[in-house]
C-alpha positions in Angstrom: -62.7 30.9 28.6 -59.4 32.5 29.1 -55.8 31.3 29.5 -54.0 33.0 32.3 -50.4 33.2 33.2 -49.7 31.5 36.5 -46.5 30.5 38.3 -45.8 26.9 39.2 -46.4 25.9 42.8 -42.9 24.4 43.3 -43.9 20.7 43.9 -42.9 17.6 42.0 -45.8 16.0 40.1 -47.0 13.2 42.4 -46.1 9.7 41.2 -43.0 10.8 39.3 -40.1 11.2 41.7 -41.0 8.0 43.5 -41.6 6.0 40.3 -39.4 3.0 39.9 -39.6 3.6 36.2 -41.1 6.2 33.9 -41.8 5.2 30.3 -41.8 7.9 27.6 -44.3 6.5 25.0 -43.7 7.7 21.4 -43.7 6.3 17.9 -40.5 8.3 17.3 -37.8 7.1 19.6 -35.1 9.3 18.1 -37.1 12.4 18.8 -37.4 11.4 22.4 -33.6 11.4 23.1 -33.3 15.1 24.2 -36.2 14.7 26.6 -34.9 11.4 28.0 -31.5 13.0 28.6 -33.0 16.1 30.3 -35.3 13.9 32.5 -32.4 11.6 33.4 -30.1 14.6 34.3 -32.8 15.7 36.8 -32.9 12.3 38.6 -35.9 10.7 36.9 -35.6 7.0 35.9 -37.0 7.0 32.4 -36.8 5.0 29.1 -38.4 5.5 25.7 -40.7 2.9 24.3 -43.2 2.6 21.5 -45.8 0.9 23.6 -46.2 0.7 27.4 -44.7 -2.4 28.9 -47.0 -2.6 31.9 -44.0 -2.5 34.3 -43.7 1.3 34.7 -45.5 3.1 37.5 -45.6 6.4 35.4 -46.2 7.2 31.8 -45.4 10.2 29.7 -47.4 9.9 26.4 -45.8 12.0 23.7 -48.1 11.1 20.8 -49.3 14.8 20.7 -45.7 15.9 19.8 -44.8 13.7 16.9 -47.5 11.2 15.9 -49.5 11.8 12.6 -52.6 13.7 13.5 -54.8 11.0 11.8 -53.7 8.4 14.4 -52.3 10.2 17.5 -55.6 10.3 19.4 -56.4 6.6 18.9 -52.8 5.7 19.6 -52.9 7.6 22.9 -56.1 5.9 23.9 -54.6 2.5 23.0 -51.6 3.2 25.3 -53.9 4.1 28.2 -56.2 1.2 27.5 -53.3 -1.3 27.9 -52.4 0.1 31.3 -55.8 1.2 32.5 -56.3 -1.6 35.1 -53.0 -0.6 36.7 -53.8 3.2 36.9 -57.4 2.6 38.0 -56.3 0.6 41.1 -52.7 1.3 41.9 -52.3 5.0 41.2 -49.1 6.4 39.7 -48.8 9.3 37.2 -49.9 9.8 33.6 -48.6 12.8 31.7 -49.9 13.6 28.2 -48.1 16.0 25.9 -49.4 17.9 23.0 -48.2 20.8 20.9 -50.9 23.4 20.2 -48.6 26.3 20.7 -48.4 26.3 24.5 -51.4 28.6 24.9 -54.1 26.2 23.7 -54.8 28.8 21.0 -53.2 27.4 17.9 -53.1 29.5 14.7 -52.0 26.8 12.4 -52.5 23.1 11.5 -51.5 22.1 15.1 -55.1 22.7 16.0 -55.9 19.2 14.6 -53.6 17.8 17.3 -55.5 19.4 20.2 -57.7 16.6 21.5 -55.5 15.0 24.1 -56.5 17.5 26.8 -60.0 16.0 26.5 -58.5 12.5 26.9 -56.5 13.7 30.0 -59.5 15.2 31.7 -61.5 12.0 31.0 -58.6 9.7 32.2 -58.5 11.8 35.5 -62.2 10.9 36.1 -61.6 7.2 35.4 -58.2 6.8 37.0 -59.2 8.5 40.3 -56.3 7.3 42.4 -53.7 8.4 39.8 -52.3 11.8 38.9 -53.2 12.7 35.3 -51.9 15.9 33.7 -51.8 17.4 30.2 -49.0 19.8 29.1 -49.2 21.9 25.9 -45.6 22.6 24.7 -44.8 25.1 22.0 -42.1 23.0 20.2 -41.6 25.5 17.4 -41.3 28.4 19.8 -38.8 26.7 22.1 -36.9 24.3 20.0 -36.3 20.8 21.2 -33.6 21.5 23.8 -35.5 24.3 25.5 -38.7 22.4 25.3 -37.1 19.5 27.2 -35.8 21.9 29.8 -39.1 23.6 30.4 -40.9 20.3 30.5 -38.6 19.0 33.2 -39.1 22.2 35.2 -42.9 21.9 35.0 -42.7 18.3 36.2 -40.5 19.3 39.1 -42.6 22.3 40.1 -46.1 22.1 38.6 -47.6 19.8 41.2 -51.0 18.4 40.3 -52.1 21.2 37.9 -54.3 19.2 35.5 -53.8 21.3 32.4 -50.8 23.6 31.7 -49.4 25.4 28.7 -45.7 26.2 28.2 -44.5 28.7 25.6 -41.8 31.4 25.3 -44.5 33.8 26.6 -44.8 32.0 29.9 -46.7 29.3 31.8 -50.5 29.3 31.2 -53.5 27.5 32.6 -57.0 27.5 31.3 -59.6 29.3 33.4 -63.3 29.7 33.0 -64.5 33.3 32.6 -67.9 34.9 32.6 -69.1 36.3 29.3 -71.8 38.6 28.2 -73.1 38.4 24.7 -74.6 41.4 22.9 -78.3 40.7 22.0 -79.2 40.3 18.3 -76.6 42.5 16.6 -78.2 44.1 13.5 -76.8 43.4 10.1 -74.8 40.3 11.0 -77.0 37.8 9.2 -80.1 38.4 7.1 -82.4 37.0 4.4 -79.6 37.2 1.9 -77.4 34.8 3.9 -77.1 31.0 3.5 -76.1 29.0 6.6 -74.9 25.5 6.3 -75.9 23.4 9.3 -74.6 19.8 10.0 -76.8 17.7 12.3 -79.3 20.6 12.4 -82.5 18.9 11.3 -83.1 17.2 14.7 -82.5 17.7 18.4 -81.1 20.7 20.1 -79.3 22.0 17.0 -82.7 22.3 15.3 -83.9 24.4 18.2 -81.0 26.7 17.8 -81.5 27.1 14.0 -85.2 27.8 14.4 -84.3 30.7 16.8 -81.7 32.0 14.4 -84.3 31.9 11.6 -86.7 33.9 13.7 -84.1 36.6 14.3 -82.6 36.8 10.8 -84.9 35.3 8.1 -81.9 33.6 6.7 -81.8 30.6 4.4 -80.6 27.3 5.9 -79.2 24.1 4.3 -79.5 21.3 6.8 -77.2 18.4 6.2 -77.8 15.0 7.8 -77.3 11.3 7.3 -80.9 10.3 7.8 -83.2 10.0 4.8 -86.6 11.6 5.1 -88.8 8.5 5.3 -92.4 9.3 4.2 -95.2 8.6 6.7 -97.5 5.8 5.4 -101.0 7.2 4.7 -102.7 4.3 6.5 -100.6 4.8 9.7 -101.9 6.9 12.6 -99.7 9.9 13.3 -97.8 9.7 16.6 -94.5 10.8 18.1 -94.4 8.0 20.7 -92.0 5.2 19.6 -93.7 2.5 21.6 -97.1 3.4 20.1 -95.7 3.5 16.6 -94.0 0.1 17.0 -97.4 -1.3 18.0 -99.1 0.2 15.0 -96.4 -1.1 12.7 -96.6 -4.6 14.1 -100.4 -4.6 13.7 -100.1 -3.4 10.1 -97.4 -6.0 9.3 -99.6 -8.7 10.7 -102.6 -7.6 8.7 -100.4 -7.7 5.6 -99.2 -11.2 6.4 -95.6 -9.8 6.8 -93.2 -11.4 9.3 -91.1 -8.7 10.9 -88.4 -9.1 13.6 -88.3 -6.8 16.7 -85.0 -5.3 15.4 -86.5 -4.5 12.0 -89.6 -3.1 13.7 -87.4 -0.8 15.8 -85.5 0.3 12.7 -88.6 1.1 10.8 -90.2 3.0 13.7 -87.1 5.2 14.2 -86.8 5.9 10.5 -90.4 7.2 10.4 -89.9 9.3 13.6 -86.7 10.7 12.2 -88.3 11.7 9.0 -91.2 13.3 10.8 -88.8 15.3 13.0 -86.9 16.5 10.0 -90.2 17.7 8.3 -91.2 19.4 11.5 -87.9 21.3 11.7 -88.2 22.5 8.1 -91.8 23.7 8.8 -90.7 25.4 12.0 -87.9 27.3 10.3 -90.4 28.5 7.6 -92.9 29.6 10.3 -90.1 31.5 12.0 -89.4 33.5 8.9 -86.5 31.6 7.4 -86.2 29.2 4.5 -84.8 25.7 4.7 -83.7 22.7 2.6 -82.7 19.3 3.9 -80.0 17.4 2.1 -79.4 13.8 3.1 -75.6 13.4 3.0 -72.8 12.2 5.2 -70.7 15.2 5.9 -67.6 13.1 6.4 -67.8 11.6 2.9 -66.0 14.1 0.6 -67.8 13.1 -2.6 -71.2 13.3 -1.0 -70.4 16.6 0.5 -69.2 18.0 -2.9 -72.5 17.2 -4.5 -74.5 18.5 -1.5 -72.6 21.8 -1.6 -73.2 22.2 -5.3 -76.9 21.6 -4.8 -77.0 24.1 -2.0 -75.3 26.8 -4.0 -77.5 26.2 -7.0 -80.7 26.2 -4.9 -80.0 28.8 -2.1 -76.9 30.7 -3.0 -73.3 31.1 -1.7 -72.7 29.8 1.8 -72.0 32.6 4.3 -72.3 30.8 7.6 -71.4 27.4 9.1 -72.9 25.6 12.1 -71.2 22.2 12.7 -73.5 20.3 15.1 -73.1 16.7 13.9 -72.1 14.1 16.4 -72.7 10.7 17.8 -71.8 8.9 21.0 -70.1 5.5 21.6 -69.6 5.5 25.4 -67.2 3.1 27.0 -64.5 3.4 29.6 -60.9 3.8 28.4 -60.1 0.2 29.3 -62.9 -1.0 27.0 -62.6 1.6 24.2 -62.0 0.2 20.7 -60.6 1.9 17.6 -63.9 1.4 15.9 -65.7 3.4 18.6 -63.2 6.2 18.3 -63.6 6.2 14.5 -67.4 6.3 14.8 -67.3 9.3 17.1 -64.5 11.2 15.2 -66.3 10.5 11.8 -69.0 13.2 11.8 -67.2 15.7 14.1 -63.6 15.6 12.9 -63.8 13.8 9.6 -66.8 16.0 8.8 -65.0 19.2 9.8 -62.0 18.3 7.7 -64.2 17.7 4.7 -66.0 21.0 5.2 -62.9 23.1 5.6 -61.4 21.5 2.5 -64.4 22.5 0.4 -65.5 25.8 1.9 -63.9 29.2 1.6 -63.9 30.1 5.3 -62.8 33.7 4.5 -66.4 34.3 3.1 -68.1 33.1 6.3 -69.6 35.7 8.6 -70.1 33.1 11.3 -68.6 29.8 12.3 -70.1 27.9 15.2 -69.1 24.5 16.6 -71.3 22.5 18.9 -68.7 21.2 21.4 -69.4 19.8 24.9 -68.4 20.3 28.5 -67.0 16.7 28.3 -64.1 18.3 26.4 -63.6 21.0 29.1 -64.0 18.8 32.2 -63.8 15.2 31.0 -66.6 12.6 31.5 -66.1 9.0 32.4 -66.8 6.8 29.3 -66.5 9.6 26.8 -62.7 9.8 26.0 -63.4 9.8 22.3 -66.2 12.4 22.5 -64.1 14.6 24.8 -61.2 14.5 22.4 -63.3 15.2 19.3 -65.0 18.2 20.9 -61.7 19.5 22.3 -60.3 19.5 18.7 -63.3 21.6 17.7 -62.3 24.1 20.5 -58.7 24.3 19.2 -59.8 24.6 15.6 -62.0 27.6 16.5 -58.8 29.5 17.5 -57.1 28.7 14.2 -60.2 29.8 12.2 -60.5 32.9 14.2 -56.9 33.8 13.5 -57.6 33.6 9.7 -61.0 35.3 9.8 -60.9 37.9 12.7 -64.0 39.8 11.6 -66.3 36.8 11.8 -68.1 35.4 14.8 -66.1 32.2 15.4 -67.0 30.2 18.5 -67.0 26.7 19.9 -69.7 26.3 22.4 -69.0 23.7 25.1 -72.6 22.9 25.9 -73.7 21.4 29.2 -76.6 19.0 29.1 -79.8 20.2 27.5 -83.3 19.4 28.7 -83.9 17.5 25.4 -81.9 16.0 22.6 -79.8 13.1 23.9 -81.0 13.6 27.5 -83.9 11.1 27.9 -85.9 10.5 31.1 -83.2 8.2 32.5 -80.4 10.7 32.0 -82.6 13.6 33.3 -83.1 11.7 36.6 -79.4 11.0 36.8 -78.5 14.7 36.3 -81.1 15.6 38.9 -79.5 13.2 41.4 -76.1 14.8 40.7 -77.5 18.3 41.1 -76.7 19.2 37.5 -79.2 21.8 36.2 -80.2 21.2 32.5 -80.2 24.0 29.9 -83.7 24.8 28.8 -84.4 24.8 25.1 -85.3 28.5 25.0 -82.2 29.5 27.0 -79.9 27.4 24.9 -81.3 28.6 21.6 -81.1 32.2 22.6 -77.5 31.8 23.8 -76.6 30.3 20.5 -78.3 33.0 18.4 -76.6 35.7 20.6 -73.2 34.1 19.9 -73.4 33.7 16.2 -74.9 37.2 15.7 -72.2 38.8 18.0 -69.6 39.2 15.3 -66.0 39.7 16.3 -67.1 40.3 19.9 -68.1 36.6 20.3 -65.7 34.6 22.6 -63.9 31.9 20.7 -64.7 29.4 23.5 -67.8 29.4 25.5 -68.6 27.1 28.4 -72.4 27.1 28.5 -74.3 25.7 31.5 -77.8 26.2 32.8 -76.8 29.8 33.9 -76.1 31.6 30.6 -75.2 35.3 30.8 -76.6 37.8 28.3 -76.4 41.5 27.7 
C-alpha cells in the first residue's frame, strides 16, 4: 500500500453546504473554537457539541484530534450510534477526523489513535445514502490555525474522497499497490531464533507458523487463552463437533450425569480446542521447528509477564513477534455496545499494548501483525474489528520507524478458506464472487513477508491473488 499525493477535485463535500446545521462533536469544546471560526467564515453553519443532538444534518467527529486514546474509538462509535437511524435513511454527511501525521504513517504515539479510518470505511457501508469521509490532519505540523484552514479547504474542494491526509508535505490519499516479496531470504531467522506468536496455536495463524517453522527451524512460543484440555481415554477420537457432542452425551448418561446442552457444547469445544493445539505443536515439530504452548491472556499484563519469563527461561530471548490474536463481535453501528468494542479491542489492542510495554522491540528481527481487509475497505457490522485492525496498520509504521532493519508488516488479510470461514460464510463469499485465500498460498505469503527483512512492505493487502518473486 502506498500514500500518493493527489490534488483535490474542487467540489464541496456533498451534504455540507446544504446542511441546515453541522455539529462539531468533541469532548474539548475550547479546542474546537479555531475550527468553528474557520468553518463559519467560509459560510458553513456549525456549532460545537459534546454529543450529537440529533437535529444536525451533518456531523464532524473530532474525537481523533483530542480525545484520550483509551476512549476515542468507543466515543466515536457512540456518537454515530446515536444518529445512525438518521444517516442510514436520510443521508447527510459524516466527517471523521484523526491525527496520525497527515500521511497515515505515524512515527510516534499518535499511531494508537489511528482506528477511525476503519470506522469511517465501515460507516460508509452501513450509511449507504450518506457521504462519509475520514481526514487525517497533522496537527503538530500545521499548528491549530493552519490545520483549521486546510481542513476547510479540503471540505470545500475534496468532494467525496473517502480517505484523505493533510500535512505540510501535501494532500495524500491511500492507494493499493502491487508488491513482490523475495522468496525465503537466507539468514533472517534460524534455529537460534525465538518467535512469540499470539493466537498462533489454532486457525490460519497456526498454518502460517507451521510454514515458517519449515523454512527456518526456529523456536516458537504460542500464546493463547484456551487451556489444553486432555482428551478422555474412553472417548473416541473425532474432529467433528456434532459427533463429539453425541459421544459426550452418551458418556454422561452412562455415568448418571445430567448435563445441559450449553454445558455439552462448552465441553466439546474445549476438547476440540485442546486437540487442535496439540496438533499444531506436533506439526511445528514435524516441520523442523520447536514449539511451546503457554495458556495466557495476552491483554493481562501480569499473566503476560509470567509467560514471557517462562519463554525466556525455556526457549531463550525473543527475536520475533507475530500478533495474530483476535475475536469478533459483529453488530451494526446502531446496535454496537461498549462491551462488544472492548471485547474486540482486548486481544488485538490491549494485547499489543501489553506486548510493547514488556518487549524490547529493537531486538526483534521481525514484527508481523494479522490485520484484515475490513480495516482497509470497511465491512458492515465490523466497526470495532475494522478500527482495531486499522490501529495495527498504523502501529506498524511507528515500529518500522524505530526498527528500520527489521521486517515490520501489517498484513490486511482477505478471507481464508479456513479459520473463521465456515461453510455458511464460504457459500456467502462464493455468491459475492469473493475468492478465498487457500491455506498454502496464505502461509507462503506470510513466510515470505516475515523473512523479507527491510524490503518487506509495512502494509500489505492480501487477497486470493498474492504476488511473489
